[in-house]
ZAMARGU-4260 file (C-alpha; in steps of 0.2 Angstrom, whole numbers, plus 5000, padded with zeros to 4 digits):
<rodrens>
0) 5080/5515/5815 | 5064/5505/5817 | 5061/5490/5807 | 5064/5494/5788 | 5066/5512/5792
5) 5068/5525/5779 | 5077/5542/5783 | 5073/5557/5773 | 5085/5571/5770 | 5073/5585/5772
10) 5081/5599/5762 | 5090/5604/5746 | 5102/5618/5743 | 5091/5630/5734 | 5075/5631/5745
15) 5066/5648/5746 | 5068/5656/5764 | 5055/5655/5777 | 5045/5639/5772 | 5053/5623/5778
20) 5048/5622/5796 | 5030/5626/5792 | 5030/5613/5778 | 5037/5600/5789 | 5022/5602/5801
25) 5010/5602/5786 | 5018/5586/5778 | 5021/5576/5793 | 5006/5565/5790 | 5010/5562/5772
30) 5028/5557/5776 | 5023/5544/5788 | 5010/5537/5776 | 5024/5536/5763 | 5035/5526/5774
35) 5047/5539/5781 | 5052/5534/5799 | 5065/5548/5802 | 5069/5565/5795 | 5086/5573/5794
40) 5083/5592/5796 | 5095/5605/5790 | 5106/5616/5803 | 5093/5625/5813 | 5103/5639/5820
45) 5108/5656/5814 | 5121/5656/5800 | 5132/5671/5795 | 5122/5675/5780 | 5106/5676/5791
50) 5090/5671/5782 | 5100/5666/5766 | 5111/5654/5775 | 5109/5636/5771 | 5116/5633/5788
55) 5134/5628/5786 | 5141/5646/5789 | 5138/5644/5808 | 5136/5660/5818 | 5126/5657/5834
60) 5122/5639/5839 | 5110/5646/5852 | 5100/5657/5840 | 5087/5645/5833 | 5077/5659/5824
65) 5073/5669/5840 | 5085/5684/5840 | 5088/5699/5828 | 5105/5694/5822 | 5113/5694/5804
70) 5099/5704/5797 | 5084/5693/5802 | 5075/5685/5817 | 5071/5669/5807 | 5084/5657/5800
75) 5082/5652/5782 | 5070/5639/5788 | 5059/5649/5800 | 5058/5653/5818 | 5062/5644/5834
80) 5044/5641/5837 | 5041/5634/5820 | 5055/5622/5822 | 5049/5616/5839 | 5031/5614/5832
85) 5038/5605/5816 | 5047/5592/5827 | 5032/5589/5838 | 5021/5586/5822 | 5034/5573/5816
90) 5034/5565/5833 | 5015/5564/5833 | 5017/5554/5817 | 5030/5542/5825 | 5044/5550/5814
95) 5061/5553/5822 | 5071/5569/5819 | 5090/5570/5817 | 5097/5587/5818 | 5111/5592/5806
100) 5125/5600/5817 | 5141/5609/5812 | 5154/5610/5826 | 5169/5612/5815 | 5170/5631/5812
105) 5161/5647/5815 | 5159/5662/5803 | 5153/5680/5804 | 5162/5686/5820 | 5156/5702/5828
110) 5174/5710/5831 | 5191/5706/5824 | 5206/5703/5836 | 5225/5705/5833 | 5233/5687/5833
115) 5250/5680/5830 | 5250/5667/5816 | 5259/5659/5802 | 5253/5657/5784 | 5253/5639/5778
120) 5253/5631/5761 | 5235/5628/5756 | 5240/5612/5746 | 5250/5606/5761 | 5245/5613/5777
125) 5259/5605/5787 | 5271/5617/5778 | 5273/5635/5784 | 5274/5648/5771 | 5279/5663/5782
130) 5287/5668/5798 | 5277/5674/5812 | 5264/5688/5807 | 5252/5698/5817 | 5235/5697/5808
135) 5218/5704/5811 | 5206/5690/5813 | 5187/5689/5814 | 5187/5678/5830 | 5178/5688/5843
140) 5160/5682/5844 | 5149/5692/5856 | 5131/5689/5849 | 5125/5706/5853 | 5107/5702/5848
145) 5106/5688/5860 | 5112/5698/5875 | 5118/5683/5885 | 5102/5673/5884 | 5105/5654/5887
150) 5124/5657/5887 | 5136/5671/5891 | 5150/5663/5883 | 5161/5674/5871 | 5172/5666/5858
155) 5190/5673/5856 | 5205/5669/5845 | 5212/5656/5857 | 5196/5646/5855 | 5201/5643/5837
160) 5216/5636/5827 | 5216/5646/5812 | 5207/5657/5799 | 5207/5661/5780 | 5207/5680/5781
165) 5218/5694/5787 | 5208/5710/5789 | 5224/5720/5791 | 5231/5716/5774 | 5215/5711/5765
170) 5223/5694/5762 | 5215/5677/5759 | 5226/5662/5764 | 5226/5649/5778 | 5233/5656/5794
175) 5237/5645/5809 | 5237/5654/5826 | 5251/5655/5838 | 5253/5640/5849 | 5240/5629/5839
180) 5243/5613/5830 | 5232/5605/5816 | 5224/5589/5823 | 5229/5573/5815 | 5215/5570/5803
185) 5212/5566/5785 | 5228/5567/5775 | 5221/5577/5760 | 5230/5593/5758 | 5244/5587/5769
190) 5231/5589/5784 | 5213/5593/5781 | 5209/5600/5799 | 5206/5617/5792 | 5190/5618/5781
195) 5183/5635/5782 | 5179/5651/5793 | 5187/5651/5810 | 5192/5633/5814 | 5186/5628/5831
200) 5200/5621/5843 | 5192/5605/5849 | 5206/5602/5862 | 5202/5618/5871 | 5194/5614/5888
205) 5182/5630/5887 | 5176/5625/5870 | 5173/5607/5875 | 5163/5612/5890 | 5153/5625/5880
210) 5149/5614/5866 | 5144/5600/5878 | 5133/5612/5887 | 5125/5618/5871 | 5122/5600/5865
215) 5112/5596/5881 | 5103/5613/5880 | 5098/5609/5861 | 5092/5591/5864 | 5082/5597/5879
220) 5074/5611/5870 | 5070/5603/5853 | 5068/5585/5859 | 5078/5579/5843 | 5081/5560/5842
225) 5099/5561/5835 | 5111/5570/5824 | 5119/5571/5807 | 5137/5577/5809 | 5144/5588/5796
230) 5162/5588/5790 | 5169/5575/5802 | 5184/5572/5792 | 5190/5589/5797 | 5188/5587/5816
235) 5197/5578/5830 | 5190/5561/5827 | 5187/5557/5846 | 5179/5574/5850 | 5162/5569/5843
240) 5161/5552/5850 | 5165/5558/5867 | 5153/5572/5865 | 5139/5560/5859 | 5142/5548/5874
245) 5140/5562/5886 | 5123/5567/5878 | 5117/5549/5877 | 5122/5547/5896 | 5114/5563/5902
250) 5100/5567/5890 | 5094/5553/5878 | 5100/5535/5877 | 5097/5532/5859 | 5102/5548/5849
255) 5105/5538/5833 | 5119/5548/5824 | 5127/5548/5807 | 5143/5556/5801 | 5148/5564/5784
260) 5165/5558/5781 | 5167/5563/5762 | 5179/5550/5755 | 5176/5538/5741 | 5190/5527/5749
265) 5183/5513/5760 | 5199/5513/5770 | 5196/5530/5777 | 5179/5526/5783 | 5185/5510/5791
270) 5199/5520/5800 | 5186/5532/5806 | 5175/5519/5813 | 5189/5510/5822 | 5196/5526/5830
275) 5178/5531/5836 | 5174/5513/5841 | 5158/5513/5831 | 5149/5527/5841 | 5139/5532/5826
280) 5135/5527/5808 | 5143/5534/5792 | 5136/5538/5775 | 5142/5526/5762 | 5150/5539/5750
285) 5159/5525/5740 | 5142/5518/5735 | 5136/5535/5729 | 5152/5535/5718 | 5148/5518/5712
290) 5130/5524/5707 | 5138/5539/5699 | 5150/5529/5688 | 5137/5516/5683 | 5125/5530/5678
295) 5138/5538/5667 | 5145/5522/5660 | 5128/5515/5655 | 5129/5497/5649 | 5148/5497/5650
300) 5148/5496/5669 | 5149/5479/5677 | 5134/5478/5689 | 5141/5463/5698 | 5154/5475/5706
305) 5142/5489/5712 | 5145/5484/5730 | 5164/5482/5729 | 5174/5492/5742 | 5158/5500/5749
310) 5155/5503/5767 | 5138/5494/5766 | 5147/5478/5761 | 5160/5480/5774 | 5149/5486/5789
315) 5131/5485/5785 | 5125/5489/5802 | 5134/5506/5803 | 5130/5511/5785 | 5118/5524/5779
320) 5115/5523/5761 | 5110/5537/5749 | 5109/5541/5731 | 5111/5560/5731 | 5112/5575/5743
325) 5113/5594/5745 | 5132/5593/5741 | 5131/5582/5726 | 5117/5592/5717 | 5120/5603/5703
330) 5131/5618/5706 | 5137/5612/5723 | 5155/5608/5730 | 5154/5589/5728 | 5143/5589/5712
335) 5141/5571/5706 | 5122/5570/5702 | 5116/5553/5697 | 5108/5553/5680 | 5089/5552/5679
340) 5088/5535/5671 | 5098/5527/5684 | 5090/5535/5699 | 5076/5521/5701 | 5089/5508/5700
345) 5100/5516/5713 | 5085/5518/5725 | 5079/5500/5722 | 5096/5495/5727 | 5097/5505/5744
350) 5078/5503/5748 | 5075/5484/5745 | 5090/5475/5751 | 5094/5469/5769 | 5109/5480/5772
355) 5111/5498/5776 | 5099/5512/5782 | 5092/5521/5767 | 5091/5540/5765 | 5079/5547/5752
360) 5084/5565/5746 | 5072/5579/5747 | 5077/5585/5729 | 5073/5568/5722 | 5056/5567/5731
365) 5050/5585/5729 | 5060/5590/5715 | 5073/5605/5713 | 5064/5619/5704 | 5081/5629/5703
370) 5088/5616/5691 | 5071/5610/5683 | 5072/5593/5692 | 5054/5586/5693 | 5047/5578/5709
375) 5051/5560/5709 | 5038/5555/5722 | 5027/5545/5709 | 5041/5533/5705 | 5049/5533/5723
380) 5033/5528/5732 | 5031/5511/5725 | 5049/5507/5730 | 5047/5515/5748 | 5030/5505/5750
385) 5039/5489/5744 | 5052/5492/5757 | 5040/5494/5771 | 5028/5480/5766 | 5038/5467/5757
390) 5057/5468/5760 | 5059/5455/5774 | 5066/5438/5776 | 5080/5428/5769 | 5089/5437/5754
395) 5095/5428/5739 | 5107/5437/5727 | 5108/5435/5708 | 5123/5446/5704 | 5128/5434/5690
400) 5127/5445/5674 | 5137/5461/5670 | 5121/5471/5666 | 5106/5462/5673 | 5107/5458/5692
405) 5093/5454/5704 | 5089/5448/5722 | 5074/5441/5731 | 5067/5442/5749 | 5057/5427/5755
410) 5046/5437/5766 | 5042/5432/5784 | 5026/5427/5795 | 5025/5444/5804 | 5022/5454/5788
415) 5007/5448/5777 | 5011/5449/5759 | 5029/5451/5761 | 5042/5444/5750 | 5048/5451/5733
420) 5059/5449/5718 | 5070/5464/5711 | 5078/5465/5694 | 5088/5480/5688 | 5098/5482/5672
425) 5110/5496/5665 | 5109/5488/5648 | 5096/5479/5638 | 5080/5471/5645 | 5079/5453/5649
430) 5074/5440/5662 | 5081/5429/5676 | 5074/5414/5685 | 5075/5417/5704 | 5069/5409/5720
435) 5057/5418/5731 | 5053/5403/5742 | 5041/5388/5741 | 5029/5396/5753 | 5024/5407/5738
440) 5020/5393/5726 | 5005/5397/5715 | 5005/5416/5720 | 5004/5429/5707 | 5017/5443/5707
445) 5016/5459/5698 | 5028/5473/5695 | 5024/5487/5707 | 5034/5500/5697 | 5022/5496/5682
450) 5037/5495/5670 | 5031/5478/5666 | 5012/5474/5663 | 5012/5455/5664 | 5011/5445/5680
455) 5022/5430/5685 | 5015/5415/5694 | 5028/5407/5706 | 5031/5388/5703 | 5029/5374/5715
460) 5048/5374/5718 | 5047/5392/5723 | 5056/5398/5707 | 5049/5410/5694 | 5055/5419/5678
465) 5055/5438/5681 | 5057/5452/5668 | 5065/5469/5667 | 5065/5482/5653 | 5081/5490/5647
470) 5089/5503/5658 | 5077/5501/5672 | 5071/5492/5688 | 5056/5480/5691 | 5050/5476/5708
475) 5039/5460/5709 | 5028/5458/5724 | 5012/5448/5728 | 4997/5455/5720
</rodrens>
């Protein structure tokens, strides 16, 4: 992340097929102008649902929209060439690209295999519910459309730990394969190693070798600058940190990476970071839930506590902050959509404070036609610009009222016109005297959100009285 960088999650769940990579190329200049310094792109390889797959039903990691497999050549987002051109266009604008990758499971196998297995209790996967069975599992991946290009590796049942379907009896369940153990991961459901599809065995030497080989190939081909790791709470904790260290050593030193450990409990995130020795960052899921609760509770929520037990407060340098994403949007598995009125408050909090690396959601910026969510670029832009131009220097916090809280940044010499004062409230409007620094004495500040029309002149002592309307955010900066 560069100085005051802003990441954008460049997709939402309901995009029309065939447009995203082209759009990325066309919009690269606009994104750079708006202050975006990095883009997280969706999974770029062929999923089991072909051109309709959002990307999490992983079929073939080596098919980036190049082979006729699963009913189409392109992925949902376009072809391999369009992907490479899109990344190149972003790089020309100085924007980094983080690729979403899923190394937890595979789906859509080409042939079934007979496997000895035991069915486990879905509520407690440590408990066997059956004796040894012989099931017919979709675990043989031959990738006939690719014909061995890039890699002739074929996946068999022993490269996986378990699956959720027995073709022989048409039974849905969770089956653990003979000789396999669940990894010691998150304790939800007894053990949350199994998530979906054919669960990859990350202890298998052939698997480790093949996934490492693929990672190097992928970085080399696409020139991505880092990764967003999906579903890390379901994977052997040290696998990704080891995998990433090899890639950093062999391919690209930087490779900024962030993991999705979906838990609202700070202790889980801390345990993960400790186990992986801080190899990569994590999304601040607890903070997302604070926003969700605050938006739903209205004025009853105590805004002084918004950062309590959040990853940003605990580990600001490893925290990626966000308001919503593709999983929290309407109709998705982790639906917890932040109400419209609170969105600008939440974005002011992640964009304009010193801690955390903020991520702007595509659905908030471009809108989500599927759910009649209008584009939010008009109200986001002043906040994004204020981050890039003003949010520097010493920070002073005024979290001293249950509804109206604020903070200031004094600015610094390197950024002309830097320094700002932010007030947000989940209740009635009001005002607060805050210190922005004596170097601003006599300067006139205005509210760049345009929620307030008056201006404020900074006093000789560096203080001024700033205002905010009910249920909103006001961001005051030098006029």
